[in-house]
N, C-alpha and C positions, 0 to 999 in steps of 0.2 A: 610611481609604482616601485616597490621592492627591487633590488637589483636581482634577488633569486627567482622572483616572478618573471622579469622580463627573460631571464637565462633558459627556464625550464618550460616557460609557457603556463605555467600554473596560474588558475584563478586568481587575481588580486582580492576579491571580495569575500569576506569570511562567510562561512556556511550558518546560516541562520537557525537557531535552536530554539523552537518554539515552548516555551517553559514558564509557569507561575505555580505558586504553591497552591492555590485556589485550583487550577486544573489538575494537579497532581492528585490532591485530595479527594475530588469529585469523582475522578476515574477510577481511583482504588476503592470506590461503593460499587463498581460495576459488577452484577452478581456473578457473571461468569470466571472473572478475573480479580478477584478481591486483592488489594494490595500490591498486583503486579505493578501498576504505574510508579507506586512508592519505591519498590526494589529497583526497577529500571533507573528512574533518576538518581536515587542514592548511589548506585555503582558507577553511572556516569561521572558523577561529582567525585567519587572516592578516587578514580582513577585520574582525576584534575583536568580532564578535556576541556572544561569550559572556563578553565583559568584564563584571564586577560593576559596576553603575553605584553612585555615591554620589551625596550630596548630593541635591537635588531631584528629579532625574530617577529614575523608577521603574525597578527592575530588570525587564529584558525576558524573562531568561532563568535557569533554575536548572538545573545541570548536576547530573544525578543518575547515580551510579555504579550499574550494573545487577550482580546476582549471578548466578551460573550457576543454570539449572534444575536441579533435583534429578530424579532417577530417576521418583519419584513424579508430579511435574508432568509430565514426558514420557509417563509411561504414560496420563495424562488422555486422550491420543488415541492415541497410536503402539502399535503391538505389541510384546510383550516381546522377540519374535524378531528383529523389525528392530533394535531398539535394541541387544540382547546382540550382532549381528553387526556392526553399523555401529560401534559403539563399542569393538569388542575385536579389530579387526583391524588389523594394520599395512598398508602401501600395496604392499609387497614380498613379502606371504605372505597370500594368500587363496585361499581355494577358489572356483574362477570359477563352478562351478554355482551355489553360494549367492549369490555377489555379482551374478549374473544375477537371481536370483529376488529379490531386494531391489533390483533397479535401481543398483546400486554398479558402473556400466561404461558406457562410451561417453561422453554427456553428464554422468554423475555419477560420475567416477572415485573411488576411494579416493584419500585425500591425507593426508599428515603433518599430524596435528593435528585430523582429523575430530572425535574425541569432544569436544575443546573447543569446536571450531566449534558442534556442535550443541547444548552446554550453554550456550554463551556467547549465541548468537544466540537463541534459545529465550529464554533469562534476560532479555535484554536487552529483548525484545519484551513480556515478562511483568512487566518492571518498569515499563515505559511504561503497561501495562493496571493495574497496581496505582496508579500515581500518579493517574491520572484516576479510579478507581474509590474510591479513599480520598479523595479531594477534595483532594489536595496541590495539583493544577492541573487546568485545564480542556482544556489542551493539551499532548499529548507526543509527540516526536520521537523515532524510532528508525529512522534510516537502513539500518541493516545488517539491519532485518527485512524482512518482505513476501515470503516464500519461499512462493508461492502454489501451486507444483505438487506439493510434497512429499506424499505419500500416507502412508495409516495405517501401511501396512506395505512402502514402496517410495520409494526417491529418483526424483527426475523433474526434466527440464528445469531442471538447474543448482541443484535445490532439494533439500537433506538433511534439513529439519527443518519441520514444520508449524506454524510460529510463528503466523502467522495464525489457525488453527484454534484453536490452545492458547488464544489470548488471547480469543477470542471465546467460548469455553466458559467462561474464567473470568469475562469481563465478564457473560455470561447469568446468572451464579449470584445469587440473592437475596442482599442484604446485610441481616441481620436487625437489625442494631442502627440500620440506616437507614431502610429500608422494609420492615419486616417482611411486609407482605402483597402487595407489589407486584414483579412480575417484571420485569426490565430486558429492554427491546428493543435491540437491537445491529443497526447497518447496517453492512455491509461493501460498500464501494463501491472498485471495482478499475480503475484508470486507465493500466495496462500494456497495450502493444501485444498480448500474448497473453492469452487468456482464461483466468480463475481456475479451472481446471477442478477442482482438488482441493480448494479452499474450497468453491466451489459444489456438488459432489457430496457433501461432508460433511454438509451441511444440507439436500439437496435430498430432499423428501418425496411422491414421485411420486402424483398424484390425491390429496393430502390435502385435505379440507374444513375444515380447523382453521385458527385464527390460530397463526402461528409467532413466536416470540421473537427470531428472526433472519432478515434478508432480507440476499440477495447480489445485488449488482447488477454486472455487468462490461460494460465499455466496451472494445471489442478488435477486432481483424481477424479475418476468417473467410473463408477459402476452402479449397476442395478440397486435402485433404493438409497444409494449413497447422498446425502444432502449437500446442496439443495438439487432436487429432481428438477431438470430443466431441458428442454429440447436443445437449448443453445450451448449447454456443458459438451455437446458430442462434437466429433472432428467435423468441421464445416463440409458442405456437401454443395459444390458450384451449380449443379444439376436442381438443387431445390428451388422451388419457386420462392421461398422465404428468404435465401441466400443474402447476406449483406456482407461485403468484403471489410467493411469496417468494423464488423463485430466478429470477434475472431476466438477461437478456443484452442489449445492443445491439450487434450485430455491423457493423462498418464495412468499408468496400472501401478498397483501396488510396488512397492520396494523401491520407487523412482531413487537413483543414487546420482553422485556428481558426474558418472559415466553417461547417464541417460541426459541430464542437464546439459553437459558438454555436447552431447551429439545434436540436441534439438536447438541448442542457441545460435546457430547461422540463420535458421528461419526467423528468430526473433530479430536479429540484427538486419536482414533482407526486408522485413515489414517495415522497420524504424525507418531505413534507408529510402524505400519507396515512399512513405507517408511524410516525411521529412518534417516533425513536429516542430513547434516553437515550446511546448512546454510538454514534460511528460511527468505524470502521476506514477509512482511505484508503490503498491501496495504490497509492504514487507511482512506479510503473515508467516509465524514462525511454528505453525501446527505440521508442517512438514519436515521439520528437523527430527533427528533421531533422538529418542528420549522423551518426547512429545506423547501425552496419553491417548492422543489419536491412534498411534501406532501403524501408520500408514504407508508413509514414505521412510526414506532412510538417507536424508539429505544432510548436509552437513556445513560448517563455517568455512572450513579452509581447503584449498586445493583448487585445481582448475575444475570448473563445473559447479562449484559449490556456492552457496548464498552469499558469501563474501566475495568471491570472484565476479559473480553477476552485478551486484551492486558497484564495485570498483569499475567495471567496463562501463556501465550506465553513466555513474556521475564523472568519471573523469576522462573518456574516451567518445561519448556522444556529446553531438549538439544539441543547444536547446536547453531550456531551464527546468529543473528537477525540483520534485517535492515528494520527500520519502515519508510514507506514512506506516502506521503499523498495522495491526489486524489479528488474527487468530495467534493461538501461543498458549498453551495450559500448563506447561512446565514453568512455572513462574521464575526459578533461579535460570533456566536456559533461557528465557526471554530475555531477562537483564543482561545475561553474557552476550547475546547475539545483539541485541539493539545497541549496547554498549562499543561494541567491535564496529558495527555497522557505522556509528556514528564517528569512530576513530577512521574509518576509512574514507568515509564522506569527507572527513578534514584533511585528508591528505596526509595523515599521520597514524597509519595502522597498528594497533597495540599487536604485541606477539600472542598468539594464541597459546603459548607456554607460560604467559605471563600469570604469577599468582594473584588471586584476589587480594586487594588491600585490606589491612586490618582496620576494619570499622565496623559500626554497630550493625550492619547487616552480614558479616562476615559468616558466620554459622550456616547460613542458608545455601552457601556453596558447598557443603560437603557432599560428598567424600573427597573431590579431587581437589577444590579449593584452587583451580586454574579456570581461566578463560573460556577454553576449548570447549565446543560441543562436536564431539567426534561421532563419525557413523557408527552404526551397531552392525549386527550380522545379519540383518533381514535380506532376504533373496531379492534382486532385482527381477520383475515380472515383465519388463518392458524389453521385450524380445528384439532380435535383429529385424524379423519379420515385420512385427509391429512398427517399429521406427522407420522401417522404409516404407511403409504404410502412409505414415505421418509425412515424410518427407516428400513422397509422391501426390499427395493431395495438395500440399502446400505449393507445389510447382504451379498447378492450375490455379490456386487461390492468388497467388502473388501474380498472375498473369492477368487477371480480373482485376486486381487492385492497381497494378502499374497502368492500364488502360484507363482505368477513371481519373488516375492523377495526371496523365498526359493530355486528357482532354477534360480538364476540370469544369465544372459547371457552378462553381459557387460565385 
């Protein structure tokens, strides 16, 4: 172990960064985010974050080449009919009735390379999950993952494959050679603007009175008609017969800023402390950042309560192994800025938000500031003191139920 690791308590293992040219090429075809993956990876490389360290400095990152997911791995969650249709149709020859049945229309159109996209993205996220489960690293990053709206038999919300669900199912399996009697606990934390409907629904057990291996917690915007419409997106009600303390939501109003996230963060910490996860998946969607076309939240990268602050705490202060995933984010240059910055934070070498964008082939995409930061805008934060107190009071009851389940486990 390096002496600096011993003295500071930092992780000895490098962060696993899931990357291949094939993954970037196919992810850059995603209709909702064309060329986003390419710009993200090019900026990460331009800053030299993945350069192998030599000499006394320890290696911060390990680039791991993913493999495509096989049919059997995809069938761990998806239906045979959905996969058969989605992966065997060309974009210009499809049965419109069946396409509608499987959600392959409107916001999820068929596109050239969809079969490769499904297998590559699922495989990349599963590779990240395998890396942390097999103790190769304590933290893995897969910015092309995080497709939290894809359902068992239906594409939805720009998402064609349920990589988050597949990774959770993979991580919750017992590892006989390591802990023959222990069942792993997996916490899924979603920071996207939109509710993690498909992931939350996949593990929701209405009215359950037992302890679960999986806990999902989504922080998101919720308002009448805002996508996705789901009863689970609301603030949970412990008196609801369908209440499940392992399927949680923190719905926020428009304009949510660092001040609001800082206020609710103790709730997230308490959920984590009670559940004590072995693995934590963090969906780092960026559509809540200021400057995103969704124009709903006013979140930013730096300062207390920021996205960078949250990820720093999760990666460097929380116990358990972490898998950081991507998600929404429709301002492509800002997505590249944010995930590059979060990569540096995860590696323990945070870039300065005032850093100039390196002069490379993608340089002009970052005008007019040509800096790394995604600062807040001027949007009003509608999360009032009264509303935040309501969230806090509600979670006192929720945390009490969660604690009672954890101290008397039936796993």
